[in-house]
ChimeraX commands (.cxc) that place a marker at each C-alpha (Angstrom):
marker #1 position -17.71,22.03,41.85 radius 0.5
marker #1 position -17.03,25.72,41.93 radius 0.5
marker #1 position -15.22,27.39,39.08 radius 0.5
marker #1 position -11.91,28.09,40.81 radius 0.5
marker #1 position -9.90,28.60,37.63 radius 0.5
marker #1 position -12.25,31.12,36.12 radius 0.5
marker #1 position -13.31,31.58,32.57 radius 0.5
marker #1 position -16.51,30.96,30.73 radius 0.5
marker #1 position -15.33,27.79,28.95 radius 0.5
marker #1 position -13.91,26.02,31.99 radius 0.5
marker #1 position -16.30,23.06,32.07 radius 0.5
marker #1 position -16.14,22.35,28.33 radius 0.5
marker #1 position -12.80,20.55,28.62 radius 0.5
marker #1 position -14.04,18.43,31.51 radius 0.5
marker #1 position -15.54,15.66,29.36 radius 0.5
marker #1 position -12.42,13.82,28.25 radius 0.5
marker #1 position -13.77,10.33,27.76 radius 0.5
marker #1 position -11.14,8.04,26.34 radius 0.5
marker #1 position -12.66,5.22,24.38 radius 0.5
marker #1 position -11.28,2.30,22.44 radius 0.5
marker #1 position -12.34,2.07,18.82 radius 0.5
marker #1 position -14.64,-0.90,18.27 radius 0.5
marker #1 position -13.64,-3.30,15.50 radius 0.5
marker #1 position -16.18,-3.51,12.67 radius 0.5
marker #1 position -16.53,-6.91,11.00 radius 0.5
marker #1 position -18.40,-7.81,7.83 radius 0.5
marker #1 position -22.04,-8.74,8.13 radius 0.5
marker #1 position -23.13,-11.49,5.71 radius 0.5
marker #1 position -26.79,-10.60,6.30 radius 0.5
marker #1 position -26.20,-7.15,4.79 radius 0.5
marker #1 position -24.12,-8.62,1.95 radius 0.5
marker #1 position -20.86,-6.99,3.07 radius 0.5
marker #1 position -17.33,-7.95,2.00 radius 0.5
marker #1 position -13.74,-6.74,2.39 radius 0.5
marker #1 position -11.77,-5.14,-0.44 radius 0.5
marker #1 position -8.67,-3.19,-1.38 radius 0.5
marker #1 position -8.76,0.12,-3.27 radius 0.5
marker #1 position -6.88,-0.11,-6.56 radius 0.5
marker #1 position -7.34,3.44,-7.82 radius 0.5
marker #1 position -9.44,6.55,-7.36 radius 0.5
marker #1 position -11.71,7.50,-10.24 radius 0.5
marker #1 position -12.92,10.85,-8.91 radius 0.5
marker #1 position -16.18,12.14,-7.42 radius 0.5
marker #1 position -16.08,9.65,-4.53 radius 0.5
marker #1 position -15.77,6.62,-6.80 radius 0.5
marker #1 position -13.04,4.00,-6.50 radius 0.5
marker #1 position -11.99,0.84,-8.27 radius 0.5
marker #1 position -12.04,-1.88,-5.62 radius 0.5
marker #1 position -10.42,-5.32,-5.82 radius 0.5
marker #1 position -12.83,-7.38,-3.75 radius 0.5
marker #1 position -11.60,-10.28,-1.67 radius 0.5
marker #1 position -14.20,-12.51,-3.31 radius 0.5
marker #1 position -12.30,-12.22,-6.59 radius 0.5
marker #1 position -14.24,-9.54,-8.50 radius 0.5
marker #1 position -13.36,-5.96,-9.36 radius 0.5
marker #1 position -16.13,-3.50,-8.58 radius 0.5
marker #1 position -16.71,0.23,-8.66 radius 0.5
marker #1 position -17.10,1.40,-5.06 radius 0.5
marker #1 position -18.92,4.61,-4.25 radius 0.5
marker #1 position -18.18,6.17,-0.89 radius 0.5
marker #1 position -21.16,6.34,1.47 radius 0.5
marker #1 position -22.73,9.69,2.20 radius 0.5
marker #1 position -21.86,9.68,5.90 radius 0.5
marker #1 position -18.17,9.18,5.00 radius 0.5
marker #1 position -17.94,11.95,2.38 radius 0.5
marker #1 position -15.54,14.74,3.35 radius 0.5
marker #1 position -14.92,13.03,6.70 radius 0.5
marker #1 position -12.93,9.91,5.80 radius 0.5
marker #1 position -10.28,10.07,3.08 radius 0.5
marker #1 position -9.87,6.85,1.14 radius 0.5
marker #1 position -6.59,6.36,-0.74 radius 0.5
marker #1 position -4.96,3.76,-2.96 radius 0.5
marker #1 position -4.10,0.44,-1.23 radius 0.5
marker #1 position -6.52,1.06,1.66 radius 0.5
marker #1 position -8.46,-1.90,3.05 radius 0.5
marker #1 position -12.19,-1.17,3.11 radius 0.5
marker #1 position -15.50,-2.76,4.00 radius 0.5
marker #1 position -18.13,-2.45,1.30 radius 0.5
marker #1 position -21.75,-3.39,0.91 radius 0.5
marker #1 position -22.94,-4.91,-2.38 radius 0.5
marker #1 position -25.86,-3.28,-4.14 radius 0.5
marker #1 position -28.91,-5.54,-3.98 radius 0.5
marker #1 position -31.17,-3.40,-6.13 radius 0.5
marker #1 position -29.17,-3.74,-9.37 radius 0.5
marker #1 position -29.05,-6.70,-11.71 radius 0.5
marker #1 position -25.33,-6.42,-12.36 radius 0.5
marker #1 position -22.88,-7.10,-9.55 radius 0.5
marker #1 position -20.40,-4.37,-10.55 radius 0.5
marker #1 position -21.16,-1.62,-8.01 radius 0.5
marker #1 position -20.93,-1.34,-4.24 radius 0.5
marker #1 position -20.98,1.22,-1.44 radius 0.5
marker #1 position -17.88,1.80,0.68 radius 0.5
marker #1 position -19.04,1.62,4.29 radius 0.5
marker #1 position -15.83,1.68,6.37 radius 0.5
marker #1 position -12.10,2.25,5.96 radius 0.5
marker #1 position -9.69,0.23,8.09 radius 0.5
marker #1 position -6.46,1.56,9.56 radius 0.5
marker #1 position -3.22,-0.33,8.96 radius 0.5
marker #1 position -3.35,-1.84,12.45 radius 0.5
marker #1 position -6.98,-2.88,12.06 radius 0.5
marker #1 position -6.33,-4.55,8.70 radius 0.5
marker #1 position -3.39,-6.50,10.14 radius 0.5
marker #1 position -5.57,-7.58,13.04 radius 0.5
marker #1 position -8.28,-8.75,10.63 radius 0.5
marker #1 position -5.71,-10.74,8.68 radius 0.5
marker #1 position -4.38,-12.40,11.84 radius 0.5
marker #1 position -7.93,-13.35,12.82 radius 0.5
marker #1 position -8.39,-15.07,9.46 radius 0.5
marker #1 position -11.01,-12.72,8.01 radius 0.5
marker #1 position -9.06,-12.29,4.76 radius 0.5
marker #1 position -8.25,-15.08,2.28 radius 0.5
marker #1 position -4.70,-16.43,2.34 radius 0.5
marker #1 position -4.00,-15.08,-1.16 radius 0.5
marker #1 position -4.28,-11.46,0.05 radius 0.5
marker #1 position -0.94,-9.76,0.75 radius 0.5
marker #1 position -1.19,-6.50,2.69 radius 0.5
marker #1 position 2.52,-5.71,2.19 radius 0.5
marker #1 position 2.22,-5.11,-1.60 radius 0.5
marker #1 position 2.28,-1.36,-1.17 radius 0.5
marker #1 position 5.79,-1.41,0.34 radius 0.5
marker #1 position 8.08,-1.44,-2.70 radius 0.5
marker #1 position 11.30,-0.99,-0.72 radius 0.5
marker #1 position 10.89,-4.05,1.46 radius 0.5
marker #1 position 12.55,-6.43,-1.00 radius 0.5
marker #1 position 15.89,-7.94,-0.05 radius 0.5
marker #1 position 17.15,-7.89,-3.65 radius 0.5
marker #1 position 17.92,-4.17,-3.51 radius 0.5
marker #1 position 20.82,-4.25,-1.07 radius 0.5
marker #1 position 23.74,-1.94,-1.73 radius 0.5
marker #1 position 27.24,-2.18,-0.36 radius 0.5
marker #1 position 29.59,0.78,-0.18 radius 0.5
marker #1 position 33.37,0.59,-0.02 radius 0.5
marker #1 position 34.41,3.41,2.30 radius 0.5
marker #1 position 38.06,2.35,2.39 radius 0.5
marker #1 position 38.91,3.42,-1.16 radius 0.5
marker #1 position 41.92,5.59,-0.17 radius 0.5
marker #1 position 44.19,2.52,-0.18 radius 0.5
marker #1 position 43.20,1.61,-3.73 radius 0.5
marker #1 position 44.48,4.78,-5.48 radius 0.5
marker #1 position 46.69,3.91,-8.43 radius 0.5
marker #1 position 49.75,5.81,-9.64 radius 0.5
marker #1 position 47.81,7.20,-12.61 radius 0.5
marker #1 position 45.32,8.85,-10.30 radius 0.5
marker #1 position 48.17,10.48,-8.31 radius 0.5
marker #1 position 49.50,12.08,-11.52 radius 0.5
marker #1 position 46.09,13.49,-12.36 radius 0.5
marker #1 position 45.77,15.02,-8.89 radius 0.5
marker #1 position 49.14,16.80,-9.28 radius 0.5
marker #1 position 48.05,18.28,-12.61 radius 0.5
marker #1 position 44.83,19.55,-11.06 radius 0.5
marker #1 position 46.73,21.25,-8.24 radius 0.5
marker #1 position 49.05,23.00,-10.67 radius 0.5
marker #1 position 46.46,24.54,-12.91 radius 0.5
marker #1 position 43.40,26.14,-11.40 radius 0.5
marker #1 position 42.28,27.14,-14.89 radius 0.5
marker #1 position 42.19,23.48,-15.91 radius 0.5
marker #1 position 39.74,22.87,-13.09 radius 0.5
marker #1 position 37.55,25.68,-14.33 radius 0.5
marker #1 position 37.67,24.30,-17.85 radius 0.5
marker #1 position 36.65,20.88,-16.59 radius 0.5
marker #1 position 33.74,22.24,-14.60 radius 0.5
marker #1 position 32.43,25.12,-16.68 radius 0.5
marker #1 position 33.80,24.35,-20.12 radius 0.5
marker #1 position 36.40,26.45,-21.87 radius 0.5
marker #1 position 36.76,29.88,-20.29 radius 0.5
marker #1 position 37.67,32.99,-22.30 radius 0.5
marker #1 position 39.57,35.89,-20.84 radius 0.5
marker #1 position 37.25,38.42,-22.44 radius 0.5
marker #1 position 35.94,41.35,-20.50 radius 0.5
marker #1 position 32.20,41.15,-20.28 radius 0.5
marker #1 position 30.38,44.10,-21.84 radius 0.5
marker #1 position 28.49,46.35,-19.47 radius 0.5
marker #1 position 25.66,48.72,-20.03 radius 0.5
marker #1 position 26.32,52.41,-20.18 radius 0.5
marker #1 position 23.44,54.82,-20.35 radius 0.5
marker #1 position 24.29,58.13,-21.95 radius 0.5
marker #1 position 23.46,61.16,-19.90 radius 0.5
marker #1 position 23.73,59.27,-16.61 radius 0.5
marker #1 position 26.28,60.53,-14.19 radius 0.5
marker #1 position 28.08,58.30,-11.74 radius 0.5
marker #1 position 26.73,58.95,-8.28 radius 0.5
marker #1 position 29.05,58.39,-5.39 radius 0.5
marker #1 position 27.52,56.85,-2.30 radius 0.5
marker #1 position 29.19,59.48,-0.12 radius 0.5
marker #1 position 27.26,62.24,-1.96 radius 0.5
marker #1 position 23.93,60.86,-0.88 radius 0.5
marker link #1:1,2 radius 0.2
marker link #1:2,3 radius 0.2
marker link #1:3,4 radius 0.2
marker link #1:4,5 radius 0.2
marker link #1:5,6 radius 0.2
marker link #1:6,7 radius 0.2
marker link #1:7,8 radius 0.2
marker link #1:8,9 radius 0.2
marker link #1:9,10 radius 0.2
marker link #1:10,11 radius 0.2
marker link #1:11,12 radius 0.2
marker link #1:12,13 radius 0.2
marker link #1:13,14 radius 0.2
marker link #1:14,15 radius 0.2
marker link #1:15,16 radius 0.2
marker link #1:16,17 radius 0.2
marker link #1:17,18 radius 0.2
marker link #1:18,19 radius 0.2
marker link #1:19,20 radius 0.2
marker link #1:20,21 radius 0.2
marker link #1:21,22 radius 0.2
marker link #1:22,23 radius 0.2
marker link #1:23,24 radius 0.2
marker link #1:24,25 radius 0.2
marker link #1:25,26 radius 0.2
marker link #1:26,27 radius 0.2
marker link #1:27,28 radius 0.2
marker link #1:28,29 radius 0.2
marker link #1:29,30 radius 0.2
marker link #1:30,31 radius 0.2
marker link #1:31,32 radius 0.2
marker link #1:32,33 radius 0.2
marker link #1:33,34 radius 0.2
marker link #1:34,35 radius 0.2
marker link #1:35,36 radius 0.2
marker link #1:36,37 radius 0.2
marker link #1:37,38 radius 0.2
marker link #1:38,39 radius 0.2
marker link #1:39,40 radius 0.2
marker link #1:40,41 radius 0.2
marker link #1:41,42 radius 0.2
marker link #1:42,43 radius 0.2
marker link #1:43,44 radius 0.2
marker link #1:44,45 radius 0.2
marker link #1:45,46 radius 0.2
marker link #1:46,47 radius 0.2
marker link #1:47,48 radius 0.2
marker link #1:48,49 radius 0.2
marker link #1:49,50 radius 0.2
marker link #1:50,51 radius 0.2
marker link #1:51,52 radius 0.2
marker link #1:52,53 radius 0.2
marker link #1:53,54 radius 0.2
marker link #1:54,55 radius 0.2
marker link #1:55,56 radius 0.2
marker link #1:56,57 radius 0.2
marker link #1:57,58 radius 0.2
marker link #1:58,59 radius 0.2
marker link #1:59,60 radius 0.2
marker link #1:60,61 radius 0.2
marker link #1:61,62 radius 0.2
marker link #1:62,63 radius 0.2
marker link #1:63,64 radius 0.2
marker link #1:64,65 radius 0.2
marker link #1:65,66 radius 0.2
marker link #1:66,67 radius 0.2
marker link #1:67,68 radius 0.2
marker link #1:68,69 radius 0.2
marker link #1:69,70 radius 0.2
marker link #1:70,71 radius 0.2
marker link #1:71,72 radius 0.2
marker link #1:72,73 radius 0.2
marker link #1:73,74 radius 0.2
marker link #1:74,75 radius 0.2
marker link #1:75,76 radius 0.2
marker link #1:76,77 radius 0.2
marker link #1:77,78 radius 0.2
marker link #1:78,79 radius 0.2
marker link #1:79,80 radius 0.2
marker link #1:80,81 radius 0.2
marker link #1:81,82 radius 0.2
marker link #1:82,83 radius 0.2
marker link #1:83,84 radius 0.2
marker link #1:84,85 radius 0.2
marker link #1:85,86 radius 0.2
marker link #1:86,87 radius 0.2
marker link #1:87,88 radius 0.2
marker link #1:88,89 radius 0.2
marker link #1:89,90 radius 0.2
marker link #1:90,91 radius 0.2
marker link #1:91,92 radius 0.2
marker link #1:92,93 radius 0.2
marker link #1:93,94 radius 0.2
marker link #1:94,95 radius 0.2
marker link #1:95,96 radius 0.2
marker link #1:96,97 radius 0.2
marker link #1:97,98 radius 0.2
marker link #1:98,99 radius 0.2
marker link #1:99,100 radius 0.2
marker link #1:100,101 radius 0.2
marker link #1:101,102 radius 0.2
marker link #1:102,103 radius 0.2
marker link #1:103,104 radius 0.2
marker link #1:104,105 radius 0.2
marker link #1:105,106 radius 0.2
marker link #1:106,107 radius 0.2
marker link #1:107,108 radius 0.2
marker link #1:108,109 radius 0.2
marker link #1:109,110 radius 0.2
marker link #1:110,111 radius 0.2
marker link #1:111,112 radius 0.2
marker link #1:112,113 radius 0.2
marker link #1:113,114 radius 0.2
marker link #1:114,115 radius 0.2
marker link #1:115,116 radius 0.2
marker link #1:116,117 radius 0.2
marker link #1:117,118 radius 0.2
marker link #1:118,119 radius 0.2
marker link #1:119,120 radius 0.2
marker link #1:120,121 radius 0.2
marker link #1:121,122 radius 0.2
marker link #1:122,123 radius 0.2
marker link #1:123,124 radius 0.2
marker link #1:124,125 radius 0.2
marker link #1:125,126 radius 0.2
marker link #1:126,127 radius 0.2
marker link #1:127,128 radius 0.2
marker link #1:128,129 radius 0.2
marker link #1:129,130 radius 0.2
marker link #1:130,131 radius 0.2
marker link #1:131,132 radius 0.2
marker link #1:132,133 radius 0.2
marker link #1:133,134 radius 0.2
marker link #1:134,135 radius 0.2
marker link #1:135,136 radius 0.2
marker link #1:136,137 radius 0.2
marker link #1:137,138 radius 0.2
marker link #1:138,139 radius 0.2
marker link #1:139,140 radius 0.2
marker link #1:140,141 radius 0.2
marker link #1:141,142 radius 0.2
marker link #1:142,143 radius 0.2
marker link #1:143,144 radius 0.2
marker link #1:144,145 radius 0.2
marker link #1:145,146 radius 0.2
marker link #1:146,147 radius 0.2
marker link #1:147,148 radius 0.2
marker link #1:148,149 radius 0.2
marker link #1:149,150 radius 0.2
marker link #1:150,151 radius 0.2
marker link #1:151,152 radius 0.2
marker link #1:152,153 radius 0.2
marker link #1:153,154 radius 0.2
marker link #1:154,155 radius 0.2
marker link #1:155,156 radius 0.2
marker link #1:156,157 radius 0.2
marker link #1:157,158 radius 0.2
marker link #1:158,159 radius 0.2
marker link #1:159,160 radius 0.2
marker link #1:160,161 radius 0.2
marker link #1:161,162 radius 0.2
marker link #1:162,163 radius 0.2
marker link #1:163,164 radius 0.2
marker link #1:164,165 radius 0.2
marker link #1:165,166 radius 0.2
marker link #1:166,167 radius 0.2
marker link #1:167,168 radius 0.2
marker link #1:168,169 radius 0.2
marker link #1:169,170 radius 0.2
marker link #1:170,171 radius 0.2
marker link #1:171,172 radius 0.2
marker link #1:172,173 radius 0.2
marker link #1:173,174 radius 0.2
marker link #1:174,175 radius 0.2
marker link #1:175,176 radius 0.2
marker link #1:176,177 radius 0.2
marker link #1:177,178 radius 0.2
marker link #1:178,179 radius 0.2
marker link #1:179,180 radius 0.2
marker link #1:180,181 radius 0.2
marker link #1:181,182 radius 0.2
marker link #1:182,183 radius 0.2
marker link #1:183,184 radius 0.2
marker link #1:184,185 radius 0.2
marker link #1:185,186 radius 0.2
view
């Protein structure tokens, strides 16, 4: 195909291959498990609540460093460390998107006790507020008297807002030897 559009970098944009991201599942042969990040401890280390019931320290894998950002409440896939005697450390192998984690839960990969919606604090139905926009009909006679007083005295308003106001003239600086320069003289 001839280069009809011109330019040196014409064929670089040609390779637009759209691909669907392949779902990564845990591999029991490699001792992998799902978990949820509780908190970040710095230097690529995270406290992970594992779906098998333990809390481990997860260290992000080298191929994910500075490429994939893991945050609190993210669902991850980790691999347990076989070469240590204690079962407290693991390597974080993959981070799941929100859609992928919901898909895994629907497929039954997670235990039933795991709730992915814990991070949404505002989803509770207990925090409903009702506003009464039709409060103009409920004004009492006492309130009408207060409104008349406020209209009469502007100074009262200022006292209510800013505190008591004095009628003093504020001092200004005067430098000796300085003459007043008129703008027209410039």
